[in-house]
Each structure stands twice: as C-alpha cells, then as structure tokens.
C-alpha positions in Angstrom: 46.4 120.2 97.9 50.0 120.8 97.1 52.9 119.2 98.9 54.6 122.5 101.2 58.2 121.8 102.5 58.1 121.7 106.5 60.4 124.9 107.3 62.9 123.2 109.9 63.3 120.0 107.3 63.9 122.6 104.6 67.0 124.4 106.5 68.5 120.9 107.5 68.6 120.1 103.5 70.1 123.3 102.8 72.9 122.9 105.5 73.5 119.7 104.3 73.7 120.8 100.6 75.9 123.5 102.0 78.6 120.9 103.4 78.6 118.8 100.7 80.5 121.7 99.3 83.1 121.4 101.8 86.8 120.4 100.6 87.1 118.5 104.1 86.8 114.5 103.8 85.8 114.5 107.6 82.7 116.5 106.5 82.1 114.5 103.3 82.1 111.5 105.1 79.4 112.7 107.7 77.3 114.1 104.6 77.3 110.6 103.1 75.8 109.3 106.1 73.3 111.9 106.3 72.3 111.4 103.1 71.7 107.8 103.5 69.5 108.5 107.0 67.4 111.0 104.9 67.3 109.1 101.8 64.8 106.9 104.3 62.4 109.6 104.3 60.1 109.1 101.3 59.5 113.2 100.7 63.3 113.7 101.1 63.3 114.1 97.4 60.5 116.3 97.0 62.6 118.4 99.1 65.7 118.0 96.8 63.7 119.0 93.8 62.1 122.1 95.7 65.2 123.6 96.5 66.0 123.3 92.4 63.2 124.5 91.1 61.5 126.7 93.6 63.9 128.5 95.9 64.7 131.2 93.7 66.8 133.0 96.9 69.5 130.4 96.9 72.8 130.7 95.4 73.0 128.2 92.1 75.5 125.8 92.5 73.7 124.8 95.5 70.3 124.5 93.8 72.3 122.7 91.1 73.9 120.2 93.2 70.2 119.7 95.0 69.4 118.4 91.4 72.4 116.0 90.8 71.7 114.3 93.8 68.3 114.0 93.3 69.5 112.9 89.9 71.3 110.2 91.6 68.5 108.9 93.7 66.7 108.6 90.7 69.5 106.4 89.4 69.3 104.5 92.5 66.6 103.9 93.8 63.6 105.5 91.3 61.5 102.4 91.3 60.5 102.5 94.9 59.6 106.2 94.6 55.8 106.4 95.9 54.2 107.6 93.0 52.7 111.0 94.7 56.4 112.0 94.9 57.5 110.6 91.4 54.7 113.2 90.5 55.5 116.0 92.2 59.0 115.8 90.3 57.9 115.6 87.0 55.9 118.3 87.3 58.0 120.1 88.6 60.8 119.4 85.8 58.3 120.4 83.3 56.8 123.5 84.8 60.7 125.1 85.3 62.5 123.8 82.2 62.6 127.6 81.0 64.3 129.1 84.4 66.1 132.1 84.0 69.7 130.6 84.9 71.2 127.7 82.0 73.0 126.0 85.3 69.7 125.2 86.1 67.7 124.2 83.1 71.1 122.1 82.5 70.6 119.9 85.7 66.5 120.1 85.1 67.3 118.4 81.6 69.4 116.0 83.0 67.0 115.4 85.6 64.4 114.7 83.1 66.5 112.1 80.9 67.7 110.0 84.3 63.7 109.8 84.7 63.0 109.1 81.1 65.6 106.3 80.7 64.4 104.8 84.0 61.8 103.1 81.4 59.6 106.0 82.1 59.6 107.5 78.3 56.2 104.3 78.3 54.9 105.8 81.5 55.2 109.2 81.0 53.2 110.1 77.6 52.8 113.3 78.2 56.9 114.1 78.3 57.6 114.4 74.7 54.7 116.4 73.2 54.9 118.9 76.6 58.7 119.3 75.5 58.0 119.3 71.9 55.0 122.2 72.6 57.5 124.0 74.5 59.9 124.3 71.6 56.9 126.9 70.2 57.4 129.3 72.9 58.1 132.9 72.6 60.3 132.8 75.9 64.0 131.8 74.7 64.8 130.2 78.2 61.9 127.8 78.0 62.5 127.3 74.3 66.5 126.6 75.2 65.9 124.6 78.0 63.0 122.5 76.4 65.6 121.7 73.6 68.3 121.3 76.0 66.5 118.3 77.7 64.8 116.8 74.0 68.9 116.5 73.3 70.1 114.5 76.1 66.9 112.3 76.1 67.7 111.5 72.1 71.2 110.6 72.8 70.4 108.5 75.9 67.3 106.8 74.4 67.6 107.0 70.5 66.6 103.4 69.9 64.2 103.6 71.8 62.5 106.3 70.1 62.5 104.7 67.0 60.8 101.6 67.6 56.7 100.7 67.7 57.0 100.6 71.8 56.3 104.5 71.8 54.0 104.7 68.4 57.1 106.2 66.7 57.5 110.0 68.1 60.1 110.5 65.5 57.4 111.1 62.9 56.5 114.3 64.6 59.8 115.0 66.2 62.5 115.2 63.3 59.9 117.4 61.1 60.1 119.6 64.1 63.6 119.6 64.6 64.4 120.1 61.2 62.0 123.9 61.0 64.6 125.0 64.0 67.7 124.8 62.2 66.9 128.5 60.8 66.0 129.4 64.1 67.6 132.9 65.0 69.7 132.0 68.1 73.1 129.6 67.9 72.2 127.8 70.6 68.4 126.7 69.8 70.4 125.6 65.8 72.7 124.2 67.5 70.7 121.8 69.6 68.1 120.9 66.9 71.0 119.4 64.8 72.5 117.6 67.9 69.2 116.1 67.9 68.9 115.0 64.2 72.6 113.7 64.3 71.6 111.3 66.9 69.5 108.9 64.5 71.7 108.9 61.6 73.8 106.1 62.6 71.1 103.8 63.2 69.2 105.1 59.9 66.1 106.1 61.8 63.1 105.6 59.1 61.5 109.1 60.1 64.8 110.7 59.3 65.8 108.8 56.2 62.3 109.9 55.2 63.5 113.7 55.3 67.0 112.5 54.6 66.7 115.4 51.4 65.7 118.2 53.6 68.3 117.2 56.3 70.8 117.3 53.8 69.7 121.0 52.7 69.3 122.8 55.5 72.9 121.3 56.5 74.3 123.4 53.6 72.2 126.4 54.3 74.1 126.3 57.3 77.8 125.8 56.4 79.1 129.4 56.4 77.2 129.7 60.4 79.1 132.3 62.5 78.7 130.3 65.4 81.3 127.9 66.1 79.3 125.2 68.3 77.0 124.9 64.6 79.7 124.3 62.2 80.6 121.4 64.6 77.8 119.7 64.5 77.3 120.6 60.6 80.8 118.4 60.0 79.5 115.8 62.8 76.6 114.9 60.7 78.2 115.1 57.2 80.6 112.9 58.3 78.4 110.2 59.7 76.0 110.6 56.3 79.3 109.7 54.6 79.0 106.2 56.3 74.9 105.7 56.5 73.8 107.5 53.2 76.6 108.0 50.9 74.5 108.0 48.3 72.7 111.1 49.0 76.1 112.7 49.4 77.5 111.8 46.0 76.2 114.8 43.9 77.3 117.2 46.2 80.7 115.5 46.6 83.4 118.3 45.4 81.1 120.9 47.3 81.2 119.1 50.1 85.1 118.1 50.1 86.3 122.0 49.9 84.1 123.2 52.0 85.4 120.1 54.8 89.2 121.3 53.4 88.1 125.0 54.5 86.6 123.8 58.2 90.1 121.4 58.9 91.5 124.8 59.1 88.9 126.0 61.5 90.2 128.2 64.0 88.0 126.8 66.4 90.4 123.8 67.0 87.0 121.4 67.9 85.2 122.4 64.7 89.0 121.7 62.9 88.8 118.1 65.0 85.0 117.3 63.2 85.6 117.9 60.2 89.5 116.2 60.0 87.4 113.2 60.7 85.8 113.3 57.3 89.1 112.3 55.8 89.2 109.3 58.2 85.8 107.9 57.5 86.0 108.8 53.6 89.2 106.9 53.1 87.0 103.4 54.1 84.8 104.4 51.7 85.3 102.8 48.0 84.5 105.8 46.6 87.7 107.6 47.7 90.0 107.5 45.3 87.8 108.7 42.8 86.4 111.8 44.5 89.5 112.9 46.1 92.5 112.6 43.9 91.9 116.2 42.4 91.7 117.2 45.8 94.7 116.0 47.4 97.4 119.2 46.1 94.8 120.9 48.9 94.5 118.6 51.3 97.3 117.5 52.1 99.3 120.6 53.3 96.2 120.9 55.4 96.6 117.8 57.5 100.5 117.7 57.5 100.1 121.7 59.1 97.7 120.2 61.7 100.0 117.6 63.0 102.0 120.3 64.8 102.0 119.9 68.6 99.8 122.6 69.5 100.6 125.3 72.1 98.3 123.8 74.6 99.7 120.3 74.0 103.2 121.2 74.5 102.4 122.5 78.2 100.0 119.7 79.1 103.0 117.7 77.7 105.5 119.6 79.6 107.3 119.8 76.4 110.1 122.1 78.1 110.5 119.5 80.7 113.7 117.6 79.5 114.4 115.2 83.1 112.1 113.8 84.6 113.0 110.3 85.4 112.8 110.4 89.1 109.4 111.8 89.1 107.4 108.7 90.2 104.4 108.5 88.0 100.7 109.0 89.4 98.9 105.9 88.9 96.0 107.2 87.1 98.5 107.7 84.3 99.0 104.1 83.9 95.9 102.9 81.5 94.9 99.3 82.2 96.3 96.5 80.7 95.0 93.8 78.4 96.0 90.0 78.6 95.6 88.1 74.9 95.3 85.1 75.6 97.0 82.1 73.9 95.8 81.5 70.2 97.6 78.2 68.8 98.5 79.3 65.5 100.7 77.3 62.7 103.7 78.3 60.5 102.8 79.3 57.2 105.2 79.2 53.3 106.9 82.5 53.3 107.4 84.2 57.1 106.6 83.5 60.7 103.4 81.7 61.8 100.6 84.3 61.3 98.7 86.2 64.0 95.0 84.5 64.1 92.9 87.0 61.9 90.5 87.2 65.2 93.2 89.1 67.0 92.9 92.8 66.4 95.7 95.0 65.2 97.1 97.4 68.2 97.0 100.8 67.3 100.6 102.7 66.8 100.3 105.8 68.8 102.3 107.9 69.3 101.7 110.1 72.0 99.6 108.1 74.8 100.0 110.8 77.4 97.4 112.7 75.5 95.6 109.9 75.1 92.2 112.6 74.1 91.8 112.5 70.7 93.0 115.5 69.2 93.7 117.4 66.0 97.2 116.4 65.7 96.6 112.6 66.2 93.6 112.5 63.4 95.4 114.5 61.2 97.8 111.6 61.2 95.9 109.3 61.3 93.9 110.6 58.0 97.4 110.7 56.6 98.1 107.3 57.3 95.1 105.9 56.2 94.9 108.1 52.9 98.6 106.8 51.8 96.9 103.1 52.0 94.8 104.5 49.8 96.9 106.2 47.5 100.0 104.4 48.0 103.0 106.4 45.9 100.8 108.5 44.3 100.7 110.5 47.7 104.6 111.4 47.3 104.4 114.2 44.9 102.3 116.1 46.8 104.3 115.1 50.3 107.8 115.2 49.0 108.2 119.0 48.5 107.5 120.0 52.2 109.1 117.2 54.1 112.5 117.8 52.9 111.2 122.0 54.9 110.0 120.3 57.5 112.7 117.6 58.5 115.5 120.1 58.7 114.0 122.7 60.4 115.0 124.9 63.2 112.1 125.1 65.0 111.5 121.9 66.8 107.9 122.0 66.2 107.8 121.9 63.1 111.1 119.5 62.8 109.1 117.1 64.9 105.8 117.0 62.7 107.9 116.4 59.8 109.0 113.2 61.7 105.8 112.3 62.4 104.3 112.9 58.8 107.5 110.3 58.0 106.0 108.3 60.3 102.4 108.0 59.4 103.1 107.7 55.6 105.6 104.4 56.2 102.7 101.8 55.8 101.0 103.3 52.9 104.2 104.8 50.9 107.1 102.2 51.4 107.8 101.6 48.1 108.1 104.9 46.7 109.9 106.0 50.2 113.0 103.3 49.8 114.8 105.6 47.5 115.2 108.3 49.6 115.7 105.9 53.2 119.2 105.6 52.8 119.7 109.6 53.6 116.6 109.7 55.9 117.3 107.2 58.2 120.8 108.7 59.4 118.9 111.9 59.9 116.3 110.0 62.0 119.4 108.3 64.1 120.7 111.3 64.6 117.4 112.8 65.6 117.5 110.5 68.6 119.9 112.9 70.2 117.9 116.2 69.1 118.4 118.1 72.8 113.8 118.4 73.2 112.8 114.8 74.3 109.6 115.6 72.1 111.5 115.1 68.9 113.5 112.2 70.6 110.8 110.7 71.2 108.7 111.1 67.9 111.7 109.9 66.4 111.6 106.5 68.2 108.2 105.9 67.0 108.9 106.7 63.7 112.1 104.7 62.9 110.4 102.0 64.6 107.9 102.0 61.2 110.8 101.5 59.1 112.3 98.6 61.0 111.3 96.7 58.3 113.3 98.0 56.2 116.3 98.6 58.1 116.4 94.9 59.1 116.6 94.3 55.3 119.7 96.3 54.4 123.1 95.0 55.6 123.6 94.9 59.4 126.3 97.4 59.8 124.5 99.9 57.4 121.7 100.9 59.5 120.6 98.1 62.2 123.8 98.6 64.4 124.0 102.3 64.5 119.8 102.5 65.3 120.2 100.1 68.0 123.2 101.6 69.5 121.5 104.9 69.6 118.0 103.6 70.6 119.3 101.6 73.5 120.9 105.1 75.0 117.4 106.1 74.0 116.0 103.3 76.2 118.2 105.0 79.4 117.1 108.3 78.4 116.3 111.1 81.2 113.0 111.4 80.0 109.9 109.3 80.6 108.1 110.1 77.6 111.5 109.0 75.6 111.9 105.9 77.5 108.4 104.9 76.9 109.1 105.1 73.0 112.3 104.0 72.9 111.3 100.5 74.4 107.7 100.6 72.0 110.7 101.2 69.3 112.8 98.5 70.5 110.3 95.6 70.9 109.1 96.6 67.2 112.9 96.4 66.0 113.1 92.8 68.2 110.1 91.1 66.2 111.5 92.6 62.9 115.5 91.7 63.6 114.5 88.0 65.4 118.1 86.1 65.1 119.6 89.4 63.7 120.1 90.5 67.2 121.8 87.7 68.7 125.6 88.9 67.9 124.4 92.0 70.2 122.7 90.1 72.9 125.0 91.1 75.7 124.6 94.7 75.2 121.0 94.8 74.6 120.5 92.6 78.2 123.2 94.9 79.6 120.9 98.0 78.6 117.5 96.4 79.5 118.6 95.4 83.0 119.9 98.6 84.1 116.5 100.6 82.8 115.1 98.0 85.8 116.8 99.7 88.0 115.9 103.5 86.5 112.2 102.9 85.3 109.6 104.9 87.3 106.1 102.5 87.0 104.6 103.0 84.1 107.7 102.6 82.0 108.8 99.0 83.7 105.5 97.8 82.5 106.9 98.7 78.9 109.9 97.5 79.8 108.5 93.7 80.7 107.1 93.2 77.0 110.4 94.8 75.8 112.3 91.7 77.1 109.2 89.2 76.6 109.6 90.3 72.9 113.6 90.3 72.8 113.1 85.9 74.1 110.1 85.5 70.9 112.5 86.8 68.9 115.6 85.1 69.8 114.5 82.1 70.9 116.8 79.3 72.5 119.8 81.4 71.5 119.3 83.1 75.2 119.7 79.9 76.7 123.7 81.0 77.8 124.6 80.7 81.4 125.7 84.5 80.9 122.7 85.8 79.4 120.5 83.9 81.8 122.7 85.2 85.1 122.2 89.1 83.5 118.6 88.8 83.1 116.9 86.1 85.7 117.9 87.9 89.1 115.9 91.0 88.5 113.1 89.5 87.3 112.6 87.0 90.2 113.4 90.1 92.0 110.1 91.7 91.3 108.3 88.9 90.8 108.7 88.4 94.4 108.3 91.5 95.5 104.5 91.7 93.9 101.3 90.8 96.1 99.4 88.2 94.4 96.5 91.0 93.9 98.7 93.2 91.9 98.4 93.9 88.3 101.6 94.5 87.4 101.6 90.4 87.5 100.0 90.7 84.1 102.9 92.0 82.1 105.4 90.0 84.1 103.7 86.9 84.0 103.4 87.2 80.2 107.5 88.3 80.2 108.2 85.6 81.9 106.2 83.1 79.6 108.2 84.1 77.0 111.4 84.1 78.4 110.6 80.7 80.0 109.6 79.2 76.3 112.6 80.6 75.0 115.2 79.3 77.9 114.0 75.9 78.1 115.7 73.6 79.9 117.7 76.8 81.1 114.9 77.8 83.1 114.6 75.0 85.6 116.2 76.3 88.2 113.7 79.2 88.4 110.9 77.0 87.8 109.5 75.8 91.0 108.3 79.2 92.7 107.1 80.6 89.5 104.7 76.9 88.8 103.6 77.0 92.4 102.9 80.6 91.9 100.2 80.3 89.3 98.5 77.5 90.5 97.6 79.3 93.8 96.7 82.6 91.2 94.3 79.8 89.4 93.3 78.2 92.8 92.4 81.6 94.4 90.6 83.2 91.6 88.6 79.5 91.1 87.7 80.0 94.9 86.7 83.8 94.7 84.3 82.8 91.8 82.9 80.1 93.8 82.1 82.5 96.7 80.8 85.3 94.4 78.5 82.8 92.3 77.1 81.8 95.6 76.9 85.1 97.7 77.1 87.9 94.8 75.7 90.3 97.5 78.7 89.9 100.1 81.3 89.3 97.6 83.1 91.3 95.0 83.6 89.4 91.7 87.3 88.4 91.1 89.1 89.5 88.1 89.7 86.7 85.9 92.8 88.2 84.1 94.7 86.8 86.8 93.8 83.6 86.2 94.4 83.6 82.6 97.6 84.9 82.8 98.8 82.2 85.0 97.3 79.4 82.9 99.6 80.8 80.3 102.3 80.9 82.1 102.1 77.4 82.7 101.9 76.8 78.9 104.4 78.7 78.3 105.9 76.3 81.3 105.0 73.2 79.2 106.1 73.9 76.2 109.6 75.4 77.1 110.4 72.8 79.9 109.0 69.6 78.3 109.1 66.7 80.0 111.2 68.4 82.8 107.4 69.9 84.1 106.3 66.2 84.7 107.4 66.2 88.4 105.8 70.2 89.1 102.6 68.4 87.3 103.2 65.0 89.6 102.7 67.5 93.0 100.0 69.7 92.2 96.5 69.7 91.6 96.2 71.2 88.1 94.5 68.6 86.6 91.6 69.3 88.9 91.8 72.7 88.7 92.1 72.9 84.9 88.7 70.6 84.4 87.2 73.7 86.3 88.7 75.9 83.9 87.5 74.2 80.8 84.2 75.1 82.4 84.2 78.6 83.2 81.7 80.7 81.9 84.3 83.0 80.3 85.6 82.5 76.7 89.0 83.5 77.4 89.3 81.2 80.3 88.2 77.9 78.5 90.7 79.4 75.9 93.7 79.5 77.7 92.6 76.4 79.7 92.6 74.4 76.2 95.8 75.7 75.1 97.3 74.3 78.9 96.0 71.2 78.6 97.4 70.5 74.9 100.7 71.8 76.1 100.4 69.2 78.9 99.4 66.9 76.5 102.9 67.1 74.9 104.6 67.5 77.4 103.8 65.0 80.2 100.4 62.7 78.9 100.8 60.1 82.0 99.2 63.2 84.1 96.5 63.9 81.5 95.4 60.6 80.5 93.5 59.5 83.6 91.2 62.8 83.0 90.4 61.7 79.4 86.6 60.4 80.0 86.2 63.6 81.9 87.3 66.2 79.7 86.4 64.7 76.2 82.5 65.9 76.5 83.9 69.2 77.4 86.5 69.7 74.6 83.0 68.3 72.4 81.0 71.5 73.9 83.4 74.0 72.8 83.8 72.8 69.1 81.7 76.2 68.8 82.9 78.4 66.0 80.8 81.2 67.8 83.8 81.8 69.9 86.7 81.5 67.4 89.7 80.9 69.9 88.3 78.7 72.2 87.3 76.5 69.1 90.8 76.6 67.5 92.5 75.7 70.8 90.1 73.1 71.9 90.4 71.9 68.3 94.2 72.0 68.7 93.9 70.1 72.0 91.7 67.0 70.6 94.0 66.4 67.8 97.3 66.6 70.4 95.3 64.1 72.7 94.4 62.0 69.7 98.4 61.4 68.9 98.8 59.9 72.6 95.9 58.2 73.1 96.4 56.1 69.5 93.6 53.8 69.0 91.9 54.4 72.6 90.5 57.2 70.6 87.9 55.4 69.2 85.1 56.4 72.2 85.3 59.6 71.9 85.4 59.8 67.8 81.9 60.5 67.7 81.4 63.3 70.1 84.0 65.5 68.3 83.9 64.3 64.6 80.8 65.6 63.1 81.2 68.9 64.9 85.0 69.2 63.1 83.3 68.2 59.9 80.7 71.0 60.3 83.3 73.8 61.1 85.7 72.5 57.9 82.8 73.0 55.7 81.7 76.5 57.0 82.1 79.4 54.8 84.1 82.8 56.0 85.8 80.4 58.5 89.4 82.3 59.7 91.7 80.6 58.5 93.8 79.5 62.1 90.8 77.6 62.6 90.4 75.9 59.4 93.9 74.6 59.5 93.5 73.6 62.4 90.3 71.8 62.1 92.0 69.7 59.2 95.3 68.7 61.3 92.9 67.5 64.2 90.8 65.6 61.4 93.8 64.1 60.0 95.3 63.0 62.9 91.8 61.2 64.1 91.5 59.4 61.3 95.3 58.3 61.7 94.3 56.7 64.7 90.9 55.7 64.2 90.6 55.2 60.6 87.6 52.7 60.3 85.5 55.6 62.4 87.0 58.7 60.5 87.3 57.1 56.9 83.2 56.9 56.1 83.0 60.4 55.9 86.1 61.1 53.5 84.1 62.4 51.3 82.6 64.9 53.6 85.7 67.0 54.2 88.4 65.9 51.6 87.8 69.2 49.3 88.6 71.7 51.9 90.3 69.7 54.1 93.3 69.6 51.0 92.6 73.3 50.4 93.2 74.6 53.6 96.6 72.5 54.6 98.2 73.5 51.3 100.1 76.4 52.6 101.3 74.9 55.6 104.9 74.5 55.8 106.2 71.3 56.4 106.2 70.3 60.1 105.7 67.5 62.4 101.5 68.3 62.4 101.3 68.8 59.3 103.2 65.2 58.6 100.8 63.3 61.0 97.7 64.7 59.2 98.8 63.5 56.2 99.5 60.3 57.5 95.8 60.2 58.8 94.7 60.7 55.0 96.8 58.3 53.5 95.8 55.9 56.1 92.1 56.5 55.4 92.3 56.9 51.3 93.5 53.5 52.1 89.9 52.6 54.0 88.1 54.0 51.5 89.4 54.8 48.4 85.9 56.2 46.8 86.0 58.8 49.1 88.5 60.9 47.4 87.9 59.9 43.7 85.3 63.0 42.7 88.4 65.5 44.6 91.3 63.3 43.6 92.7 66.7 41.3 93.1 68.7 45.4 94.8 65.7 47.0 97.2 65.8 43.9 97.5 70.0 44.9 98.3 69.1 48.2 100.7 66.6 48.3 102.7 69.1 45.4 102.7 71.3 48.5 105.2 69.2 50.5 108.8 70.3 49.8 110.5 67.6 51.5 107.9 64.8 53.1 110.2 62.2 55.0 111.3 59.0 53.0 107.5 56.5 54.3 105.2 59.3 53.8 106.9 60.1 50.4 106.6 56.2 49.8 102.3 56.5 51.0 101.9 59.7 48.4 103.3 57.4 45.5 101.0 54.4 46.2 98.2 56.4 46.4 99.2 58.5 43.4 100.2 55.7 41.5 97.5 53.3 42.6 95.0 55.9 40.6 96.7 56.2 38.0 97.0 52.2 37.7 92.9 52.2 38.7 91.5 54.5 35.9 94.0 53.4 32.9 96.9 55.6 31.1 94.2 57.4 28.8 91.7 58.6 31.4 94.9 59.6 33.6 96.1 61.9 30.5 92.8 63.3 29.8 92.5 64.0 33.9 96.2 65.2 34.3 95.7 67.9 31.1 93.2 69.7 33.9 96.5 69.9 36.1 98.1 73.8 36.0 101.6 73.7 34.2 103.4 74.2 37.7 101.2 71.2 39.6 101.9 68.6 36.5 105.8 69.7 37.0 105.9 68.5 40.4 104.4 65.9 40.5 106.1 64.3 37.7 109.6 65.4 39.2 108.7 63.9 42.5 106.2 60.8 41.6 106.9 59.9 38.5 103.4 60.5 37.2 
C-alpha cells in the first residue's frame, strides 16, 4: 500500500513552508522550533517529498523550499531515516526528475546528489543506470532533469565514480556523455561537457581511453552559438592543457587562434574561462615556443581586458570619491591568517631569505572585488607571460602603453597603470630606460581626481619600489614617499588601503634609507590611527610593524617612542581578549618590541602579562573541548600562536630584561604544554620562543631541560618543515648554554639531525639550521659527536658556505674544528669540501682563523708536499687563491 499524507498534517506542513518565507525574525524563530518538533516524526520527510513532487497545485517556490528543507534533513540525519521513508524519497526523486518546471527539476537533482554523497551510491545501485537510461527519453524535461542530476553527482563524487568500489561505471557513462555533445538542445550539450569535464584533472581511465574522441567533439563545438557551451569548451581545453598537453600539441596553432577569439567573447563568463588558458599555458615548458608568434595578437587583447567593466565601476562605487567617514561592514573584512615565526639565517649578499615553505602573498590590486574577473585574470596572465618572455614582450606593449598612460578617459588611463604594474617583475630590465620619465608621471597620478586612478598608482609604484630605492634618494624616493604619505591620509578608503600596502612594500625595500624621514612618517601613520575605519586599521598595523622591521634600532629614540606607543597601547587596552583584531596588533607590537629593544621596557609588563593570559585561556579552552566536545567550542588557537610570537619578540628585544617577567609568571609550564600541542603551528611558535628564552634568560629554562629535550627530539621530523626547523634551532641554542652537561641528550637528537642533513630535497633553511646545531653539539660534546663526522661532513660544509659570518656560524665552525681534532680520519675523504667552507669566511675571529690554519697545515704536513700539490690541483682557481692568501697553503 503506497504511503498517503494525512490531510491535516499536509496543511500543517504547507503553513510551515509559507511562514518560513516571511521576513519577520519572530516568525522565523517559530518556524525553526516547529521544524525541530516535526523532525521527531519519522514520516515528516515523506510530507516534504510529497509537496515537492506531487503537489503540482502549489506555487513552485514553496515546492522547491520543501525539497531544500528535506535536503538539509538528509544532510543532518539520513542515517536515521526508516528504510521505508528513504525508499519512498528515492522512488519519488527518480519518478519526477522530468518535472515540467526547471526549478523543481534542479531541486530534485540537488536532493539526489545529497543522498548519493551520503554513501548511498553503493546502496542505491539502480540510481546511475536509471539516470543514464532516462537520458534517452524523448521528453526534453526528463532528459534535462536527469542530466542535471548526473552533473551534480559527477561534481560531488568524481573520485568514487572512478574507483573499483562501484565497478567502474564511467566505462559506460563517459562514452554515453560524449554522444550528447551533438544534441540539438544547447542546455543538454552544456550538461554533457560539464559532466565529462569533472574527470579531466583526476585523469579518469575511462576518459583517457576516449581522449581523442573527446577532443574532436570539443573542436566540433568550437563555434557553438550558446555561451554556456562555449564556456564549458574553454574550461575543458584549459584543463587538458594541464593534464594531456601531448594530445593538444598537434592542434596548438588552431587552439591558440580559437582562444584569442574567445578571450574577446561578448559574454564575460566565456572570456574569463578563455583567459585562464594563457595563465595555464604560461606554466608549461612549451609556452615560449608555441606562443611567440601570437604575442602580437594576444597582448592587445589582454591589455584591453584589463579595463574596469561598467559593472566593476558600479560595484566599486567608482564615482564615490569620499567615503572615509562611512564605517566598514563586517563582512567586507577578510579573515587574517597569522604566519608563525620561522628562524632563518642571514645570507651573503642581502638580507635573511624567507623560508622556502612560506608561500608568496599575491599582489592583488583590487581586493574588494575578490571574486575573480576578466580584469584580474588578464592582469595575472600578462604578469606570468612577462615572466616567461621577459623583455621580448616590450615591443608589443610599449607602443600601446604610451596611448594608455596619457589617455583623457580615466578608465583607460587606469588600465594603462595596471599594465605597467603587471609587467614590473618580468620586464624590469627592459623598463629601466623608461622609468626616469614614467615614475614622475605615476607620482603625479597619485593626485588624480579619480580615487580608482590614485589607488592603482599606489600599487604600480610599489612594484617599482626596488628601482626607486636604487636611485639617489632625492630623485624619486623622497617625492614618492611624500605623495604616498598624503595618500595614506586620502579621503577615500580604497586609496588609503592601497597607499598603506604600497608604503609597507616601500619600507621593505628602503630599510634604513627611511631613517632621515622617520619623524614625518610617524606623524602620518599616527594621524591615520584617528582617521581610519576598521578594515584599514588592520592594514595600518602592518605598515607600522614593517616600518619597525625595516629601520630596527633607529626607532629607539625618545621622540619616536612618544609618538608611536601611546596610540598603540590605547588600542591594546581597548581590545578584548577574544577580539581577532588582536592578531595584527600583536604582530605589529612584536616588530616594535624587537626594534625598540630597551626602549620598550616601560610598556612591556602589561603586554607580557596579557600574552601569558591568552596562552593560558586558549590551553584551558582546548582542554575543556577535548574532554567534552559536545559542550564546549574548540578554541581559535591563532590567539595562542600570535601571543607566543609576541613573547618571542619581547625576549628578543628585551634580552636579559625579560628575566624578571619570566620569573613572575608560569610561562615555562605553559610552554611545556604548547610544545606538545597537536597543531603544528603552535609547536613551531613554542620552539621559537624556547630558543629566544634560552638566549635571554637560561636560568629559567635550565630546570626544565630534562623534560623538554625528549619533546624536541620527537619534533625533529622534516614532514613539518617549520616545526622541525625551529626545534633544531632551539636545540643549538640550548647546547651553547648547557656546555658539557648536554652530553646525556646527544643520543636523542643527533641521529635525527644527521638523517635530515643527508635527506635529498631538504629546504635550504632547514639544512642550514641543522648544520649549525650539529656544529654546536659537537662544540660542547666533541667526544659524542665526532665519531659520526664522516656521515655529515660533506653536506655540512656545502650548506654553510653561503651563510654570512655571524655568531651562529662562528660557534658551528669551532665545533667542526674541535671534532676534527678528535677524529681527523672522519674528514679525510671530504677534505676539499672543508677547504671550500673555510674559504667562505670573510673575516673569522683570530682564534678561529688559527684553528683553520692548524688544520689546513696539519693536513698538508700529513700527506706531504707532493700529494698536497696533486690534491690542490683539483681546487677551483678562486678557492686556491683565497686559501693561499689567507692561510698560506
């Protein structure tokens, strides 16, 4: 007997659906409560499907809503549905997939894929065969509805469909889909391509077996009159470029011609998909060879795509010039992610390099339209192509640029400035001759009457900051800085944001060049504090932090501290412990504390105390959550990570002065827990802090060493690069403080360190820190470490030859010299590497130079003059020269 609804019950459900469409919040709350009550009745879900599929007299939005509520119930508690209810729902879905209303068909399709992704593909074996059969229906609605459902299943379950679990249904489905590429309805052609597209990136075997048919069918649809079909064709070709470029190469010329047309498609969605093609092609090794001949066509198309569309201008309120007094809406503010501390070393020629495991931040010039659009995609494509073709791009660009940059229409002028910024990285060499004329023009654009021109000029100038700083400061740096500081106080929020970001980039490039202007800079940044709305305040913190990183101890002047600290501390006191705005403020204070050093002393106590409280609160909340996950929320551990990093900044800045603060707190106990946290970033920051406290006040660390060392040993796992890096560095710092007392712990760390230094593909930062720590361990416990010498001496020497002379390098090399004294045989095989590493020192301290001298001469005497001559013949000329000049060998 088929299930039938009770009339009264049906009326109740319909009333509920009507009420839930009311905008009144009180009604909404009542609806939620009623839903929870009705969910207690097992057949409530039958009523919902009944309204969706059978009640054709009701209006479509109500029927669709009934299906969507059912979908949410399926998501939440499908496993508790009685099997009769589940079967009734499945049956109804399949019987009505051809409903005459597109909205109802789509709702049923969503319901089907939701049931399928609840693990039901295995237990609903008739689903795929039935949907595939329904594709053959003469009735358009049935065919379209089934295809819509299949497309959703392919999107949600592509991996499962290509596995043995289901007996490989794709072997039947893919050839079937390919037949429909020729269907007379554009909607169906579009569904068919979209279904197959789901399996390109995963390289499904069934698709690979039919790859040539697929590509031919795509080519046949190239000129399709329907824009959705063209969009899916472009999307397919872009993915094939990544996965099966071998199959596209024979047709590459015509594909490029096709994509040039499509990138200019009147439908922006098609143009955007096509524009992705150039981004993907630029990553392929064959890019230069296949694209060179087409640049003359492609460049003007990309440049043209970089103009704001009319819609962009409306969305960006491009005609609103002054909005500084309008508060930000909270959803405009993107979540910020804190980047935990990684300890790195200074290199020859330049500042310390970033760790390789830290991703680049992207230069995004218009965040407010954070959805990807043709303008952004065209700019990104021009940027990557500039990096592939370098200056070969310029002959195609320069003639265009002149016309754009001085154009009277601001939209065109603005796009020209964006073009100039996009090519900055790739074409820098070729652009240098034009910069003396262009930079002053861009600085003038900072005063343009259109806010969107002022903001893009900020970004583009920041892309040329490196060149600006390399010129005499009065030529460009000073005028640029003067104008940028005015833009930081612009009356338009978008310009304020662009100017702050650009200024942060300029600070990184200029470093101490900014010292003469510090007073002027601080006045502006502090004034902005009182002026900015919420979102830009967060960027302002970053500009202040970067300033502190860039000028360092030059900031430690009473007049500067007086300007800067009061507003920062006022904000600090205003924010609650659970406010995420603390992240950027803590990061900023960490940089300021490190720069001010003793100048930060008057402010350190409340800052230190609060950091300890943040760590303590987060740990307590994590404990509650682990014990009763149903009653408590999981804490946001970022609070703890940022607090640990600020404590590191304090320890580094205040040095020995931090001792009293540590003495009066339970930080060591908290650190013991943080070092064992399940989240790698928490451990990473804990080990950085442990190293900084070891340097600043070892007397508080020493009593904990016996407990800490085994944890450090466990974290020497290169799977988590940054955790391993910081643990390694901390062990080195501890060794230097412990001296010979380190002996009981060598066994628990040395084998891991030797393994890491010999691993292929280990990032440079980790190799360097590992080498330093092995050297330091050897310095304090030579008897324990020296026997291993031949197992690490070669990678040890090669990883430290590019490090600048500094304390860390000094202690590590002393260690190696002491170990060679204990086990000279360990170095014989690789002595040339040792010679090379010694030659990398510019000016070692006298006693270290003597150690090198003794080892080199000892070796020479040991092997005899003739053998030494033969041996030193293998040296590169430069090495030979340095060794004979410095050490007389």
